[in-house]
N, C-alpha and C positions, 0 to 999 in steps of 0.2 A: 472487387477486381475488375480490370477493365481491357484486358486482351480480347480480340474478337476474331473468330475463325470466319473467313469468307465463305459464302455459300457455293454449292455447285454452280457455275455460271452458265448462262445460255447466251452464247456469242451473238445470237440474233436478236436478243432482247435489248433494245435501247430505250428503256423507259424514259418518258419525258416528265416523270414526277420530280418535284423539287429535291435536291440532295439534302439529307440531313446534316445540320451543323455539329462538327465533332466537338464533344464535351471534354474540357481539360481534366486530365486524370494523372495519376501518378502510380508508379510501381517501385517497390523497394527490394533490392537483392542484398539481403543480409549476408555478409561473408565472414567465415573464420578458418582458422588452420584445422584441418583435420589430422587423423593419424598418419595418412600417407598422401593425401591430396587436399586442396581447397575444398571447402564444403559450402553450399548456399542453403538458406532456409527457405522451404516451399511448404504449401498448405494443400490440403484436398478440399475442393469446393463442396458445399452440401449439395445433395443430389436434388433437392427441392428448389434450389435457386435457379433463377431464369437465365443465368449466364454461366457458361463453362461448368455445368453440374458435373460434379465426379472428377474433374480434371485436376491434375497436379499443377500448381500455379505459384508465382510469386505473390505475396501479400500487396494490396494496394486498393486504389478506388478512385472514385470521382471527386473533383475538388467542390467543396461546398461553397456557397455565396459567402459564408462567414470567413472562409480562408483568404478572401480578397480584401478584408478589412485592412486599410492602410495603417492603421494604429499597430498592427503587428509588427511592422518594421522596427519598432523601437525596443521590441523585447525578442528581437532575432539577432543572433550572431552570425554574420556572414550572409551568404544567400544572393541570389541574382538581383542585379540592378532594376531589371525590367520588373514592374509589379505584377504583371500576370505570370511571369515565370516564377516569381518569388512565392505567389498563391499556390502554385503547384507543388514547390517545394515543401511548403508548410502543410499541404494536403498530404504529401508523403510522410512527413512526420506523424501527423494526426493518424493516418491510417495505420502505419506501423505499430503505434500504441494500440489503437482500437483492435486490431486484428491479431497481433502477435505479442502484445504486451511489452514491446521494447520502446522506451521512451528516450528519443534523442533530444536531450534537454539538460541545462544546467541549472544548479541551485544558485541561490543569491551570493555565494562565495566563488562562482565560476567553476565549480566542480561537477564533472559529469555525473548525473543521477546514478546512484548504485542500488543494490539490492534493497537495502533497508528502507530507503525513502521511496523505491519503487513499489514496494509492498504497501506503503501507505497511501500510495496514488492509485493503486489497482481500482478502487471504486468509481473512479472517474471514467473508465473506459466504456461503460455501458451508457451514461449520459452523454458522453461525446459522439457515441455511435448513433444514438436515436435523435441528436439535435437538441436535446433539452439543455445541453451546455455548449458553449461556443468555445472554440480555441483561445480566443482573447480572455474570456472569462476565467478559463482554467489556469491560464499561465499567470494573469494578475493575481488571482486568489491564492495560488501557491508559490508566488514569486519565483517563476522559472523563467529561463531563456531558452529559446528554441534553437538548436545547434544546426542551422542549415549548413554551416561551413562543413559538416561531416559528409554531406551528400556530394557524390561525384557522378555527374551526368555520364550515362553509358549509353543510351540509346533513346530514339524518339520515334515512335510509330503512330500513324494515323489510319484508322479503319478505312478501307476501301469505299469509295462514294456510292457502290452498289448496295450498301448495307442500310437498313432502315434505322439502326441505332449505331452511332459513331463516336469513337473516342480519340482525343489527341492525347497519347499517353507518353509521358517521360519515364524512363527507367533509370533508377539511381542506384549505385553502388555504395555500401557502407560496411565499414568494419564493425561487426557486432561487438557492443560494449561487453567487456569480459566479466563484469559484475551484474549482468542482467540474464534473466532466462527467458528465451523465446518460446512461447506456447500459442496454439490456435485458440480462436475465441469460443468455438462450440456452436456458433450461430451460422455465419457465412461459410466458415471452414470446420471441418469435423475431424481432421487429423493433421499432423505436421511432421516433417522429417527435416534432419540435416543431411544432405547428400551431396556427393561430388557431381559436378556437370556430367563427367563421363558416365558415372553410374546411371544418372537419370536418363541419359540418352540411350544407354544400353537397354535399360528396362523398358523404355518406350518402343524401342525397336523389337523387343521380344514379345510385346503386347501385354506387358505386366503393368503399365502405366498408361494413363490417358493424358497427352500432353499435346496441347493445340499449337499450331503452326507458329505464331510469334514466340511462344516459349521456348519451343524447340530451337529455333534459329538463335535466340539470345542464349540459350544454354551451349550452342555450338560455339558462339563468340566468346562467352565466358571460359570455356575449356581451353582456349588458346593460352591461358595464364595458369600457372600452377599455385600462386599465392595470393591472397587479398591484396597485398602490397603491389604486386606486379600487375593485377587486374586493373587497380585503381591508377596506377602510374601510366598503363597503356591507354586507359580511358581518358585520362587528363591530357595526354599527348596527342590524340587524334581528333581530327575535325569531327563534329557530329552531323551525320547526314541523316536527315529526315527520311524515313521510310513509310511509304504508302504502297503496299501490295497492288498489283495488278494482274490481270490474266491475259494470256497470248494463246491464240488458236494456231496450232501448228499442224503439220502432217501427222505427227505421231499422237496429237491430242491436244488438250487444254492444259497449259502450264501456269502455275501461280509463281509469280516472280517479284523480286526486290531489287533495288539498285546495286549494281556490282562494285560500287565505289563506297559502300557503307560499312565495309569491314567484316562481312560475314563470310564464313567458309563455304556455305551453301546459299546460292541466291536463285534457284529455281527449283520447282518441284511439279511432277505431273499430278494433276488433280485427282486421277483415280487412284492414287496412293493414300489419299486421305480417307480415314476411316470415321 
């Protein structure tokens, strides 16, 4: 997973150290119709992992070098024309399979992978995650086509330049395949849940969930829609504004801010409210 919480800032600290280059990354928001509201699939990060340990997050991760293989274009349906953006979309598909067992791919007949075929492909999750198997090798061996056309860009966040480790993360909306079961991997994530954005926000406000700043903002944005179809339609219709949070020193204290034109209900937050 790649979302990053900015540190408590020191406004006077203007470090001259070189800024870290953001690493291309992807995050997937799997959506489904719930009993009363739209639900999104989220996982709980392992407490021993060095990033967002114990937090409720969307599945995702860094793009691997192998995701940039230009030969993947020939086995991909749809996807961005820009090769670097396409690589991030393919990373989203790979990470979704590795981390929650949902494979956005079609078989040789052009049919989206179903539960029976998915069970046969389960053994490939660990080799892909460890790097022992590349995405190209996987799809070639199993005669698959990667369904990048199912990904709807929702947001793009870049970690603030004050951070030593930075990510350039694309968030994608996906209607969860009805014939696949999302489950956490047991390694990077130790629990998982289908939850409505409103419930996740309520539980975070009550202190029942640890949810970091970017996840909170994107849950708030997602909560503006009631159904997966409405969320994806809204995302496709709106211009994508890249978000790189910054801090502002005011009389009331230090505020963490994001662009007001990026489509988020909340665009600033006092830093002392972060826990």
